[in-house]
C-alpha positions as CSV (number, residue, x, y, z in Angstrom):
1,M,-35.6,33.4,-65.8
2,E,-35.7,32.8,-69.0
3,K,-37.2,29.4,-70.4
4,C,-35.1,27.6,-72.0
5,E,-36.8,26.1,-74.9
6,F,-34.5,23.0,-75.8
7,L,-34.8,21.8,-72.5
8,R,-38.3,20.7,-72.7
9,L,-38.2,17.5,-71.6
10,T,-41.2,16.3,-72.7
11,P,-42.4,12.8,-74.4
12,H,-43.1,12.7,-78.0
13,Q,-46.4,12.2,-79.7
14,E,-47.0,10.4,-81.6
15,T,-47.6,11.4,-85.1
16,H,-50.5,9.5,-87.4
17,V,-49.2,7.8,-90.6
18,K,-51.4,7.9,-93.6
19,K,-53.4,3.7,-92.7
20,S,-52.8,1.8,-96.2
21,R,-56.0,1.3,-97.8
22,F,-54.9,-2.3,-98.5
23,T,-54.1,-4.8,-95.8
24,E,-51.0,-7.4,-95.6
25,G,-53.3,-9.7,-96.9
26,Q,-55.0,-8.3,-100.4
27,I,-51.4,-6.7,-100.6
28,I,-49.6,-10.3,-100.4
29,A,-53.0,-11.5,-102.7
30,A,-51.9,-9.1,-105.5
31,I,-48.7,-10.0,-105.6
32,K,-49.0,-14.4,-105.9
33,E,-52.0,-13.2,-108.1
34,S,-49.0,-11.3,-110.0
35,E,-46.5,-14.6,-109.4
36,A,-48.6,-16.4,-111.6
37,G,-49.2,-15.2,-114.2
38,A,-51.5,-11.9,-114.5
39,K,-50.3,-9.4,-116.1
40,T,-49.2,-6.3,-113.3
41,P,-51.4,-3.8,-115.2
42,D,-54.5,-5.5,-115.2
43,I,-53.6,-6.5,-111.0
44,C,-53.1,-2.3,-111.1
45,R,-55.9,-1.3,-112.5
46,K,-57.9,-3.8,-110.5
47,L,-56.9,-2.7,-107.7
48,G,-57.3,1.2,-108.7
49,I,-52.9,0.9,-107.9
50,S,-49.9,2.8,-109.7
51,S,-47.5,0.1,-111.2
52,A,-45.1,2.2,-109.4
53,T,-47.2,1.1,-105.8
54,F,-47.2,-2.2,-107.0
55,Y,-43.4,-2.6,-107.5
56,K,-42.4,-0.7,-104.1
57,W,-44.9,-3.4,-102.4
58,K,-43.6,-6.4,-104.4
59,S,-39.8,-5.1,-104.1
60,K,-41.0,-5.2,-100.0
61,F,-43.1,-8.1,-99.0
62,G,-41.9,-10.1,-102.7
63,G,-42.1,-13.8,-100.8
64,M,-43.1,-13.0,-98.0
65,D,-46.5,-14.8,-96.5
66,V,-48.9,-12.6,-93.7
67,S,-48.0,-14.1,-90.9
68,D,-44.4,-12.6,-92.0
69,V,-45.2,-9.5,-93.0
70,A,-47.2,-9.0,-89.5
71,K,-43.8,-10.4,-88.0
72,M,-41.9,-7.5,-89.9
73,R,-44.4,-4.4,-89.1
74,A,-43.8,-5.3,-85.1
75,L,-40.4,-5.6,-85.5
76,E,-40.4,-2.3,-87.6
77,D,-42.8,-0.7,-84.4
78,E,-40.0,-1.9,-82.1
79,N,-37.2,-0.7,-83.8
80,R,-39.4,2.8,-84.0
81,R,-39.4,2.5,-79.9
82,L,-36.4,1.9,-79.3
83,K,-34.9,4.6,-81.9
84,R,-36.9,6.7,-79.8
85,I,-36.1,6.3,-76.6
86,V,-32.5,7.0,-77.5
87,A,-33.2,9.8,-78.7
88,D,-35.1,10.6,-75.4
89,Q,-32.2,9.6,-73.4
90,A,-28.8,11.4,-75.2
91,L,-31.3,14.9,-75.4
92,N,-31.7,14.2,-71.3
93,I,-28.5,13.3,-71.7
94,D,-27.3,16.8,-73.1
95,A,-29.6,18.6,-70.3
96,L,-27.0,17.2,-67.9
97,K,-24.3,19.0,-69.3
98,I,-25.8,22.0,-69.3
99,V,-27.5,21.6,-66.3
100,A,-24.2,20.5,-64.7
101,S,-21.7,22.9,-66.5
102,G,-24.1,26.3,-65.2
103,N,-23.7,27.6,-69.2
104,F,-28.1,27.6,-68.9
């Protein structure tokens, strides 16, 4: 009997995400330094980042404390995990429907 590739029900392998060179504390400190009046190009030069990176950080982390960022990261991780569970369950349901219909 020929194997069906789409019926492979293996758990997801963890993907490695590029680790940031900067901690949440360093990012928040840079944003607060900017809010205190420091010029953005000076901050970017000191950190060795582009202004686009700085403004991306500012849009994502602006107005947060380090503890808020940690909570947000924890929620993002939990959300990612739950989405993976839902995707796995949907795949299992589809596979069971195919097997139950006998069209394999």
